Each structure stands twice: as structure tokens, then as C-alpha cells.
N, CA, C and O atoms as a Tinker XYZ file with bonds, in Angstrom:
   436  protein
     1  N    -18.969000    2.059000  -21.265000    73     2
     2  CA   -19.156000    2.513000  -20.135000    64     1     3
     3  C    -17.957000    2.402000  -19.352000    63     2     4     5
     4  O    -17.225000    1.418000  -19.240000    81     3
     5  N    -17.842000    3.611000  -18.790000    73     3     6
     6  CA   -16.834000    3.742000  -18.030000    64     5     7
     7  C    -17.132000    3.599000  -16.356000    63     6     8     9
     8  O    -17.466000    4.577000  -15.686000    81     7
     9  N    -16.975000    2.339000  -15.826000    73     7    10
    10  CA   -17.171000    2.589000  -13.849000    64     9    11
    11  C    -17.430000    3.808000  -13.743000    63    10    12    13
    12  O    -16.844000    4.623000  -14.455000    81    11
    13  N    -18.519000    4.243000  -12.680000    73    11    14
    14  CA   -18.709000    5.608000  -12.370000    64    13    15
    15  C    -18.936000    5.124000  -10.713000    63    14    16    17
    16  O    -19.557000    4.126000  -10.347000    81    15
    17  N    -18.181000    6.231000   -9.755000    73    15    18
    18  CA   -18.298000    5.918000   -8.142000    64    17    19
    19  C    -19.266000    6.513000   -7.897000    63    18    20    21
    20  O    -19.612000    7.436000   -8.634000    81    19
    21  N    -19.942000    6.186000   -6.863000    73    19    22
    22  CA   -20.941000    6.525000   -6.088000    64    21    23
    23  C    -20.632000    6.550000   -4.599000    63    22    24    25
    24  O    -20.225000    5.463000   -4.191000    81    23
    25  N    -20.728000    7.607000   -3.587000    73    23    26
    26  CA   -20.122000    7.023000   -2.324000    64    25    27
    27  C    -21.581000    7.818000   -1.469000    63    26    28    29
    28  O    -21.869000    9.002000   -1.644000    81    27
    29  N    -22.240000    7.019000   -0.694000    73    27    30
    30  CA   -22.891000    7.256000    0.167000    64    29    31
    31  C    -22.732000    7.687000    1.570000    63    30    32    33
    32  O    -22.061000    6.993000    2.334000    81    31
    33  N    -23.434000    9.045000    2.067000    73    31    34
    34  CA   -21.974000    8.434000    3.630000    64    33    35
    35  C    -23.232000    9.616000    4.889000    63    34    36    37
    36  O    -23.678000   10.749000    4.712000    81    35
    37  N    -23.403000    8.605000    6.081000    73    35    38
    38  CA   -24.434000    8.914000    6.720000    64    37    39
    39  C    -23.352000    9.262000    8.070000    63    38    40    41
    40  O    -22.127000    9.216000    7.954000    81    39
    41  N    -23.890000    9.523000    9.026000    73    39    42
    42  CA   -23.359000    9.389000   10.560000    64    41    43
    43  C    -22.231000    8.848000   10.707000    63    42    44    45
    44  O    -21.125000    9.381000   10.807000    81    43
    45  N    -22.581000    7.554000   10.721000    73    43    46
    46  CA   -21.362000    6.232000   11.774000    64    45    47
    47  C    -21.475000    5.390000   10.034000    63    46    48    49
    48  O    -20.799000    4.374000    9.871000    81    47
    49  N    -22.329000    5.900000    8.890000    73    47    50
    50  CA   -21.964000    4.609000    7.748000    64    49    51
    51  C    -22.355000    3.733000    8.058000    63    50    52    53
    52  O    -21.683000    2.736000    7.790000    81    51
    53  N    -23.954000    3.489000    8.974000    73    51    54
    54  CA   -24.607000    1.763000    9.216000    64    53    55
    55  C    -25.694000    2.095000    8.393000    63    54    56    57
    56  O    -25.773000    1.524000    7.306000    81    55
    57  N    -26.691000    3.057000    8.774000    73    55    58
    58  CA   -27.625000    3.263000    7.803000    64    57    59
    59  C    -27.106000    2.772000    6.076000    63    58    60    61
    60  O    -27.491000    1.810000    5.412000    81    59
    61  N    -26.324000    3.618000    5.802000    73    59    62
    62  CA   -26.141000    3.881000    4.429000    64    61    63
    63  C    -25.483000    2.330000    3.690000    63    62    64    65
    64  O    -25.908000    1.776000    2.676000    81    63
    65  N    -24.526000    1.966000    4.428000    73    63    66
    66  CA   -24.420000    0.621000    4.545000    64    65    67
    67  C    -25.721000   -1.009000    3.901000    63    66    68    69
    68  O    -25.530000   -1.959000    3.142000    81    67
    69  N    -27.016000   -0.510000    4.784000    73    67    70
    70  CA   -27.661000   -1.513000    4.322000    64    69    71
    71  C    -28.367000   -1.315000    2.912000    63    70    72    73
    72  O    -28.727000   -2.259000    2.207000    81    71
    73  N    -28.530000    0.092000    2.570000    73    71    74
    74  CA   -29.028000    0.554000    1.570000    64    73    75
    75  C    -27.845000    0.103000    0.056000    63    74    76    77
    76  O    -28.249000   -0.328000   -1.024000    81    75
    77  N    -26.505000    0.344000    0.395000    73    75    78
    78  CA   -25.400000    0.275000   -0.339000    64    77    79
    79  C    -25.245000   -1.175000   -0.499000    63    78    80    81
    80  O    -24.390000   -1.527000   -1.313000    81    79
    81  N    -26.157000   -2.434000    0.355000    73    79    82
    82  CA   -25.872000   -3.716000   -0.002000    64    81    83
    83  C    -27.042000   -3.922000   -0.828000    63    82    84    85
    84  O    -26.888000   -4.589000   -1.851000    81    83
    85  N    -28.303000   -3.413000   -0.527000    73    83    86
    86  CA   -29.766000   -3.573000   -1.960000    64    85    87
    87  C    -28.897000   -3.319000   -2.501000    63    86    88    89
    88  O    -28.222000   -4.333000   -2.677000    81    87
    89  N    -28.092000   -1.739000   -3.272000    73    87    90
    90  CA   -28.110000   -1.452000   -4.300000    64    89    91
    91  C    -26.961000   -2.105000   -5.405000    63    90    92    93
    92  O    -26.930000   -2.006000   -6.631000    81    91
    93  N    -25.734000   -3.039000   -4.163000    73    91    94
    94  CA   -24.784000   -3.570000   -4.848000    64    93    95
    95  C    -25.569000   -4.695000   -5.986000    63    94    96    97
    96  O    -25.045000   -4.785000   -7.096000    81    95
    97  N    -27.073000   -5.711000   -5.632000    73    95    98
    98  CA   -27.767000   -6.729000   -5.880000    64    97    99
    99  C    -27.777000   -6.136000   -7.032000    63    98   100   101
   100  O    -27.104000   -6.547000   -7.977000    81    99
   101  N    -28.548000   -5.094000   -7.090000    73    99   102
   102  CA   -29.150000   -4.620000   -7.880000    64   101   103
   103  C    -27.978000   -3.979000   -8.809000    63   102   104   105
   104  O    -28.228000   -4.618000   -9.831000    81   103
   105  N    -27.135000   -3.353000   -9.077000    73   103   106
   106  CA   -25.654000   -3.466000  -10.003000    64   105   107
   107  C    -25.507000   -4.492000  -10.160000    63   106   108   109
   108  O    -25.083000   -4.547000  -11.314000    81   107
   109  N    -25.566000   -5.595000   -9.730000    73   107   110
   110  CA   -25.012000   -6.908000   -9.886000    64   109   111
   111  C    -26.343000   -7.323000  -11.162000    63   110   112   113
   112  O    -26.288000   -7.798000  -12.296000    81   111
   113  N    -27.074000   -7.022000  -10.587000    73   111   114
   114  CA   -28.231000   -7.770000  -11.719000    64   113   115
   115  C    -28.187000   -7.239000  -12.996000    63   114   116   117
   116  O    -28.754000   -7.939000  -13.835000    81   115
   117  N    -27.567000   -5.968000  -13.494000    73   115   118
   118  CA   -27.842000   -5.138000  -14.009000    64   117   119
   119  C    -27.255000   -4.905000  -14.812000    63   118   120   121
   120  O    -27.314000   -4.122000  -15.761000    81   119
   121  N    -26.191000   -6.083000  -14.225000    73   119   122
   122  CA   -24.431000   -5.657000  -15.181000    64   121   123
   123  C    -24.207000   -3.793000  -15.573000    63   122   124   125
   124  O    -24.185000   -3.492000  -16.766000    81   123
   125  N    -24.055000   -2.663000  -14.513000    73   123   126
   126  CA   -23.833000   -2.024000  -14.268000    64   125   127
   127  C    -22.548000   -1.461000  -14.265000    63   126   128   129
   128  O    -22.011000   -2.339000  -13.590000    81   127
   129  N    -21.688000   -0.703000  -14.493000    73   127   130
   130  CA   -20.471000   -0.386000  -13.994000    64   129   131
   131  C    -20.497000    0.772000  -13.266000    63   130   132   133
   132  O    -20.168000    1.927000  -13.538000    81   131
   133  N    -21.117000    0.055000  -11.922000    73   131   134
   134  CA   -20.685000    1.296000  -10.736000    64   133   135
   135  C    -20.485000    0.841000   -9.562000    63   134   136   137
   136  O    -20.905000   -0.293000   -9.330000    81   135
   137  N    -19.935000    1.435000   -8.718000    73   135   138
   138  CA   -18.499000    0.828000   -7.868000    64   137   139
   139  C    -19.844000    1.855000   -6.670000    63   138   140   141
   140  O    -20.072000    3.064000   -6.637000    81   139
   141  N    -20.315000    0.978000   -6.049000    73   139   142
   142  CA   -21.058000    2.220000   -4.564000    64   141   143
   143  C    -20.494000    1.192000   -3.148000    63   142   144   145
   144  O    -20.433000   -0.007000   -2.878000    81   143
   145  N    -20.133000    2.586000   -2.459000    73   143   146
   146  CA   -19.806000    2.568000   -1.389000    64   145   147
   147  C    -20.323000    2.838000   -0.067000    63   146   148   149
   148  O    -21.463000    2.386000   -0.173000    81   147
   149  N    -20.237000    3.206000    0.907000    73   147   150
   150  CA   -20.909000    3.338000    2.177000    64   149   151
   151  C    -19.872000    3.838000    3.274000    63   150   152   153
   152  O    -19.145000    2.949000    3.718000    81   151
   153  N    -19.651000    5.362000    3.877000    73   151   154
   154  CA   -18.731000    5.098000    4.939000    64   153   155
   155  C    -19.190000    6.536000    6.191000    63   154   156   157
   156  O    -19.890000    7.398000    5.660000    81   155
   157  N    -18.946000    6.719000    7.265000    73   155   158
   158  CA   -19.531000    8.107000    8.204000    64   157   159
   159  C    -18.542000    9.570000    6.683000    63   158   160   161
   160  O    -17.906000    9.720000    5.639000    81   159
   161  N    -19.016000    9.992000    7.504000    73   159   162
   162  CA   -19.026000   11.540000    6.845000    64   161   163
   163  C    -17.505000   11.721000    7.128000    63   162   164   165
   164  O    -16.750000   12.201000    6.283000    81   163
   165  N    -17.066000   11.284000    8.445000    73   163   166
   166  CA   -15.757000   11.233000    8.975000    64   165   167
   167  C    -14.894000   10.974000    8.074000    63   166   168   169
   168  O    -14.244000   11.762000    7.387000    81   167
   169  N    -14.897000    9.440000    8.087000    73   167   170
   170  CA   -14.042000    8.689000    6.703000    64   169   171
   171  C    -14.419000    9.330000    5.837000    63   170   172   173
   172  O    -13.468000    9.357000    5.055000    81   171
   173  N    -15.288000    9.950000    5.388000    73   171   174
   174  CA   -15.067000   10.311000    3.907000    64   173   175
   175  C    -13.970000   11.363000    3.706000    63   174   176   177
   176  O    -13.175000   11.268000    2.771000    81   175
   177  N    -13.937000   12.283000    4.519000    73   175   178
   178  CA   -13.026000   12.889000    4.585000    64   177   179
   179  C    -11.565000   12.354000    4.712000    63   178   180   181
   180  O    -10.665000   13.186000    4.827000    81   179
   181  N    -11.438000   11.791000    4.706000    73   179   182
   182  CA   -10.176000   11.312000    4.432000    64   181   183
   183  C     -9.618000   10.246000    3.606000    63   182   184   185
   184  O     -8.476000    9.805000    3.484000    81   183
   185  N    -11.437000    9.773000    2.740000    73   183   186
   186  CA   -11.370000    8.831000    1.565000    64   185   187
   187  C    -10.277000    8.957000    0.633000    63   186   188   189
   188  O     -9.892000   10.126000    0.605000    81   187
   189  N     -9.897000    8.513000    0.179000    73   187   190
   190  CA    -8.852000    8.593000   -0.925000    64   189   191
   191  C     -9.247000    7.930000   -2.747000    63   190   192   193
   192  O     -8.810000    8.168000   -3.873000    81   191
   193  N    -10.045000    7.241000   -2.294000    73   191   194
   194  CA   -11.027000    6.519000   -3.967000    64   193   195
   195  C    -11.408000    7.484000   -4.445000    63   194   196   197
   196  O    -11.425000    8.675000   -4.135000    81   195
   197  N    -11.778000    6.802000   -5.378000    73   195   198
   198  CA   -12.797000    8.090000   -6.381000    64   197   199
   199  C    -14.223000    8.212000   -6.057000    63   198   200   201
   200  O    -15.005000    7.408000   -5.549000    81   199
   201  N    -14.338000    9.157000   -6.386000    73   199   202
   202  CA   -16.091000    9.305000   -5.840000    64   201   203
   203  C    -17.015000   11.015000   -6.919000    63   202   204   205
   204  O    -16.932000   12.220000   -6.682000    81   203
   205  N    -17.559000   10.468000   -7.714000    73   203   206
   206  CA   -17.978000   10.860000   -8.933000    64   205   207
   207  C    -19.286000   11.787000   -8.188000    63   206   208   209
   208  O    -19.258000   13.008000   -8.344000    81   207
   209  N    -20.346000   11.202000   -7.434000    73   207   210
   210  CA   -21.197000   11.367000   -6.801000    64   209   211
   211  C    -21.556000   10.955000   -5.586000    63   210   212   213
   212  O    -22.039000    9.834000   -5.429000    81   211
   213  N    -21.341000   11.926000   -4.430000    73   211   214
   214  CA   -21.850000   11.788000   -3.091000    64   213   215
   215  C    -23.242000   12.069000   -2.771000    63   214   216   217
   216  O    -24.099000   12.915000   -3.026000    81   215
   217  N    -23.123000   11.187000   -2.222000    73   215   218
   218  CA   -25.007000   11.016000   -1.758000    64   217   219
   219  C    -25.425000   10.964000   -0.018000    63   218   220   221
   220  O    -25.115000   10.017000    0.705000    81   219
   221  N    -26.227000   12.256000    0.477000    73   219   222
   222  CA   -25.762000   12.487000    2.065000    64   221   223
   223  C    -27.332000   11.423000    2.368000    63   222   224   225
   224  O    -28.323000   11.260000    1.655000    81   223
   225  N    -27.013000   10.927000    3.573000    73   223   226
   226  CA   -28.253000   10.492000    3.984000    64   225   227
   227  C    -29.158000   11.235000    4.827000    63   226   228   229
   228  O    -28.677000   12.153000    5.491000    81   227
   229  N    -30.124000   11.040000    4.890000    73   227   230
   230  CA   -31.230000   12.154000    5.788000    64   229   231
   231  C    -30.390000   13.187000    7.129000    63   230   232   233
   232  O    -30.477000   14.393000    7.355000    81   231
   233  N    -29.642000   12.159000    7.781000    73   231   234
   234  CA   -29.767000   12.726000    9.367000    64   233   235
   235  C    -28.153000   13.764000    8.633000    63   234   236   237
   236  O    -27.531000   14.432000    9.460000    81   235
   237  N    -27.724000   13.773000    7.339000    73   235   238
   238  CA   -26.677000   14.594000    7.309000    64   237   239
   239  C    -27.231000   15.743000    6.383000    63   238   240   241
   240  O    -26.349000   16.331000    5.757000    81   239
   241  N    -28.423000   16.142000    6.192000    73   239   242
   242  CA   -29.211000   16.776000    5.432000    64   241   243
   243  C    -29.032000   18.022000    6.085000    63   242   244   245
   244  O    -28.849000   18.999000    5.358000    81   243
   245  N    -29.045000   18.146000    7.056000    73   243   246
   246  CA   -28.355000   19.914000    7.689000    64   245   247
   247  C    -26.974000   19.838000    6.778000    63   246   248   249
   248  O    -27.161000   19.885000    5.562000    81   247
   249  N    -26.182000   19.772000    7.045000    73   247   250
   250  CA   -24.556000   19.800000    6.201000    64   249   251
   251  C    -24.636000   19.398000    4.282000    63   250   252   253
   252  O    -23.852000   18.752000    3.587000    81   251
   253  N    -25.490000   19.869000    4.049000    73   251   254
   254  CA   -25.839000   19.265000    2.299000    64   253   255
   255  C    -25.178000   20.759000    2.185000    63   254   256   257
   256  O    -24.421000   20.366000    1.298000    81   255
   257  N    -24.855000   21.987000    2.310000    73   255   258
   258  CA   -24.704000   23.695000    1.588000    64   257   259
   259  C    -23.006000   23.481000    1.857000    63   258   260   261
   260  O    -22.090000   23.518000    1.036000    81   259
   261  N    -22.972000   23.260000    3.238000    73   259   262
   262  CA   -21.370000   22.964000    3.372000    64   261   263
   263  C    -20.639000   22.166000    2.758000    63   262   264   265
   264  O    -19.570000   22.502000    2.249000    81   263
   265  N    -21.276000   20.613000    2.713000    73   263   266
   266  CA   -20.499000   19.680000    1.720000    64   265   267
   267  C    -20.791000   19.897000    0.280000    63   266   268   269
   268  O    -20.400000   19.016000   -0.485000    81   267
   269  N    -21.114000   20.429000    0.022000    73   267   270
   270  CA   -21.037000   21.154000   -1.040000    64   269   271
   271  C    -20.695000   21.826000   -1.834000    63   270   272   273
   272  O    -20.692000   21.766000   -3.064000    81   271
   273  N    -20.280000   22.741000   -0.896000    73   271   274
   274  CA   -18.966000   23.847000   -1.263000    64   273   275
   275  C    -17.588000   22.611000   -0.823000    63   274   276   277
   276  O    -16.689000   22.542000   -1.662000    81   275
   277  N    -17.522000   22.150000   -0.189000    73   275   278
   278  CA   -16.300000   21.606000    0.396000    64   277   279
   279  C    -16.185000   20.790000   -1.154000    63   278   280   281
   280  O    -15.171000   21.084000   -1.787000    81   279
   281  N    -17.236000   19.690000   -1.884000    73   279   282
   282  CA   -16.885000   19.050000   -2.479000    64   281   283
   283  C    -16.861000   18.578000   -3.939000    63   282   284   285
   284  O    -16.425000   17.590000   -4.531000    81   283
   285  N    -17.791000   20.172000   -4.406000    73   283   286
   286  CA   -18.260000   20.218000   -5.874000    64   285   287
   287  C    -17.004000   21.155000   -6.810000    63   286   288   289
   288  O    -16.861000   21.072000   -8.030000    81   287
   289  N    -16.401000   21.799000   -6.125000    73   287   290
   290  CA   -15.318000   21.906000   -6.484000    64   289   291
   291  C    -14.360000   20.851000   -6.724000    63   290   292   293
   292  O    -13.719000   20.931000   -7.772000    81   291
   293  N    -14.175000   20.027000   -6.069000    73   291   294
   294  CA   -13.260000   18.900000   -5.940000    64   293   295
   295  C    -13.781000   17.769000   -7.698000    63   294   296   297
   296  O    -13.319000   16.665000   -7.985000    81   295
   297  N    -14.604000   18.416000   -8.344000    73   295   298
   298  CA   -15.909000   17.462000   -9.153000    64   297   299
   299  C    -16.840000   16.336000   -8.708000    63   298   300   301
   300  O    -17.423000   15.486000   -9.381000    81   299
   301  N    -16.821000   16.574000   -7.297000    73   299   302
   302  CA   -18.046000   15.591000   -7.153000    64   301   303
   303  C    -19.447000   16.282000   -7.238000    63   302   304   305
   304  O    -19.545000   17.400000   -6.734000    81   303
   305  N    -20.242000   15.867000   -7.671000    73   303   306
   306  CA   -21.696000   16.073000   -7.693000    64   305   307
   307  C    -21.711000   15.289000   -6.130000    63   306   308   309
   308  O    -21.069000   14.315000   -5.738000    81   307
   309  N    -22.606000   16.051000   -5.514000    73   307   310
   310  CA   -23.651000   16.031000   -4.113000    64   309   311
   311  C    -24.914000   16.230000   -4.474000    63   310   312   313
   312  O    -25.252000   16.824000   -5.498000    81   311
   313  N    -25.845000   15.623000   -3.446000    73   311   314
   314  CA   -27.253000   15.280000   -3.331000    64   313   315
   315  C    -27.772000   14.563000   -2.117000    63   314   316   317
   316  O    -27.418000   13.397000   -1.945000    81   315
   317  N    -28.439000   15.045000   -1.406000    73   315   318
   318  CA   -29.300000   14.521000   -0.665000    64   317   319
   319  C    -29.974000   13.410000   -0.342000    63   318   320   321
   320  O    -30.552000   13.551000   -1.420000    81   319
   321  N    -30.346000   12.664000   -0.001000    73   319   322
   322  CA   -31.422000   10.868000   -0.349000    64   321   323
   323  C    -32.563000   11.692000    0.663000    63   322   324   325
   324  O    -32.697000   12.254000    1.750000    81   323
   325  N    -33.318000   11.261000   -0.696000    73   323   326
   326  CA   -34.655000   11.355000   -0.188000    64   325   327
   327  C    -35.298000   10.405000    0.953000    63   326   328   329
   328  O    -35.537000    9.203000    1.077000    81   327
   329  N    -35.494000   11.905000    1.931000    73   327   330
   330  CA   -35.563000   10.566000    3.654000    64   329   331
   331  C    -36.922000    9.408000    3.009000    63   330   332   333
   332  O    -36.670000    8.211000    3.149000    81   331
   333  N    -38.166000    9.743000    2.398000    73   331   334
   334  CA   -38.945000    8.487000    2.044000    64   333   335
   335  C    -38.204000    7.180000    1.335000    63   334   336   337
   336  O    -38.389000    6.092000    1.881000    81   335
   337  N    -37.339000    7.236000    0.094000    73   335   338
   338  CA   -36.327000    6.680000   -0.410000    64   337   339
   339  C    -35.410000    6.042000    0.470000    63   338   340   341
   340  O    -34.976000    4.899000    0.333000    81   339
   341  N    -35.132000    6.861000    1.400000    73   339   342
   342  CA   -33.589000    5.860000    2.186000    64   341   343
   343  C    -34.493000    5.653000    3.073000    63   342   344   345
   344  O    -34.006000    4.643000    3.582000    81   343
   345  N    -35.553000    5.863000    3.713000    73   343   346
   346  CA   -36.480000    4.969000    4.959000    64   345   347
   347  C    -36.833000    3.260000    4.071000    63   346   348   349
   348  O    -36.685000    2.168000    4.620000    81   347
   349  N    -37.320000    3.483000    2.590000    73   347   350
   350  CA   -37.492000    2.510000    2.157000    64   349   351
   351  C    -36.937000    1.426000    1.398000    63   350   352   353
   352  O    -37.254000    0.527000    0.620000    81   351
   353  N    -35.723000    2.059000    2.134000    73   351   354
   354  CA   -34.069000    1.183000    1.042000    64   353   355
   355  C    -34.774000    1.274000   -0.483000    63   354   356   357
   356  O    -35.321000    0.249000   -0.889000    81   355
   357  N    -34.777000    2.228000   -1.169000    73   355   358
   358  CA   -35.091000    1.866000   -2.323000    64   357   359
   359  C    -33.682000    2.252000   -3.376000    63   358   360   361
   360  O    -33.109000    3.300000   -3.674000    81   359
   361  N    -33.510000    0.889000   -3.709000    73   359   362
   362  CA   -32.052000    0.978000   -4.230000    64   361   363
   363  C    -32.407000    1.537000   -5.433000    63   362   364   365
   364  O    -31.566000    2.333000   -5.851000    81   363
   365  N    -33.454000    1.373000   -6.184000    73   363   366
   366  CA   -34.068000    1.862000   -7.723000    64   365   367
   367  C    -33.606000    3.010000   -7.893000    63   366   368   369
   368  O    -32.764000    3.431000   -8.686000    81   367
   369  N    -34.382000    3.656000   -6.864000    73   367   370
   370  CA   -34.967000    4.911000   -6.927000    64   369   371
   371  C    -33.273000    6.125000   -6.207000    63   370   372   373
   372  O    -33.104000    7.342000   -6.278000    81   371
   373  N    -32.299000    4.907000   -5.543000    73   371   374
   374  CA   -31.741000    6.339000   -4.961000    64   373   375
   375  C    -30.348000    6.026000   -5.953000    63   374   376   377
   376  O    -29.449000    6.809000   -5.648000    81   375
   377  N    -29.989000    5.163000   -6.960000    73   375   378
   378  CA   -29.366000    4.528000   -7.951000    64   377   379
   379  C    -29.804000    5.838000   -9.185000    63   378   380   381
   380  O    -28.946000    6.626000   -9.585000    81   379
   381  N    -31.047000    5.877000   -9.597000    73   379   382
   382  CA   -32.165000    6.654000  -10.479000    64   381   383
   383  C    -31.128000    8.214000   -9.905000    63   382   384   385
   384  O    -30.272000    8.915000  -10.444000    81   383
   385  N    -31.664000    8.199000   -8.837000    73   383   386
   386  CA   -31.609000    9.358000   -8.349000    64   385   387
   387  C    -29.644000   10.570000   -8.509000    63   386   388   389
   388  O    -29.354000   11.763000   -8.423000    81   387
   389  N    -28.775000    9.075000   -8.801000    73   387   390
   390  CA   -27.810000    9.447000   -8.493000    64   389   391
   391  C    -26.727000    9.522000   -9.634000    63   390   392   393
   392  O    -25.765000   10.289000   -9.597000    81   391
   393  N    -27.065000    8.407000  -10.913000    73   391   394
   394  CA   -26.994000    8.908000  -11.954000    64   393   395
   395  C    -28.376000    9.068000  -12.928000    63   394   396   397
   396  O    -28.762000    8.093000  -13.573000    81   395
   397  N    -28.902000   10.019000  -12.974000    73   395   398
   398  CA   -30.413000   10.229000  -13.756000    64   397   399
   399  C    -30.532000    9.592000  -15.119000    63   398   400   401
   400  O    -31.635000    9.342000  -15.605000    81   399
   401  N    -29.195000    9.283000  -15.845000    73   399   402
   402  CA   -29.207000    8.376000  -17.094000    64   401   403
   403  C    -29.991000    7.292000  -17.095000    63   402   404   405
   404  O    -30.575000    6.885000  -18.099000    81   403
   405  N    -30.044000    6.780000  -15.996000    73   403   406
   406  CA   -30.371000    5.499000  -15.972000    64   405   407
   407  C    -31.840000    5.298000  -15.400000    63   406   408   409
   408  O    -32.284000    4.284000  -14.863000    81   407
   409  N    -32.530000    6.577000  -15.654000    73   407   410
   410  CA   -34.050000    6.716000  -14.916000    64   409   411
   411  C    -34.535000    5.991000  -16.205000    63   410   412   413
   412  O    -34.299000    6.079000  -17.410000    81   411
   413  N    -35.292000    5.263000  -15.424000    73   411   414
   414  CA   -36.579000    4.087000  -16.518000    64   413   415
   415  C    -35.329000    3.153000  -17.237000    63   414   416   417
   416  O    -36.016000    2.258000  -17.728000    81   415
   417  N    -33.973000    2.831000  -17.581000    73   415   418
   418  CA   -33.187000    1.410000  -17.704000    64   417   419
   419  C    -33.344000    0.522000  -16.863000    63   418   420   421
   420  O    -33.530000   -0.532000  -17.471000    81   419
   421  N    -33.386000    0.295000  -15.239000    73   419   422
   422  CA   -33.217000   -0.139000  -14.128000    64   421   423
   423  C    -34.870000   -1.242000  -13.850000    63   422   424   425
   424  O    -35.983000   -0.834000  -13.519000    81   423
   425  N    -34.470000   -2.525000  -14.112000    73   423   426
   426  CA   -35.478000   -3.100000  -13.906000    64   425   427
   427  C    -35.842000   -3.135000  -12.426000    63   426   428   429
   428  O    -35.324000   -2.136000  -11.927000    81   427
   429  N    -36.480000   -3.811000  -11.523000    73   427   430
   430  CA   -37.434000   -3.767000  -10.088000    64   429   431
   431  C    -36.676000   -5.489000   -9.888000    63   430   432   433
   432  O    -37.576000   -6.084000   -9.295000    81   431
   433  N    -36.074000   -6.014000   -9.995000    73   431   434
   434  CA   -35.074000   -7.361000  -10.161000    64   433   435
   435  C    -34.740000   -7.230000   -9.048000    63   434   436
   436  O    -33.927000   -8.011000   -8.551000    81   435
């Protein structure tokens, strides 16, 4: 499997960083080839790293359509993180949302 790249963005990059830390632990425990990072929307505008999937924190939900238009043409799949999953910091559910092929394959370690 090749390395996949996931980026989570929110207004300041702080709340998504908390979720990313949990996701990194799960990725490490499951030996998944996924690189995940968090940043603010503004930082992402200048980001030159690779992103396959871009997930928006709930506070950026209102920007979904404009960001989708901006980034899907660059081959980046974009989605909104469910507010309930985000509030619960449910790393497994968010990883499965980003990469549906992992659904049912990730443990609750």
C-alpha cells in the first residue's frame, strides 16, 4: 500500500491538532501508511505538501462549497468532519470517513 496523505483544517489549527494526535496514535498502532497533519485554513492555502483528502473541522462547514470548488480540481477529495465525531475526538470514525476502504478494518486500540 502506498502512503496516503490526510489534512485536517479548522480556523486556527488547534482543535484539529488534538484530533490528529489521537489519529496518529491509532495509525501507529494499526501500522497504517497514512500521514496526517492539522493546520489552519490560512496555512493550508500556502501548504506545498501532499494532500489526498482534506477534512474540514465543524467551524469551517460553511466554507465547504467554496473550498470544494477550489481543491477538488487539484485532485483533493474534501469533506466535512461530522460535529459529533469531532466533539468526541473519534479518531477511528474520522479515519474511516477519510478512507472508507478502512471501514471495519481498524480496531479500537
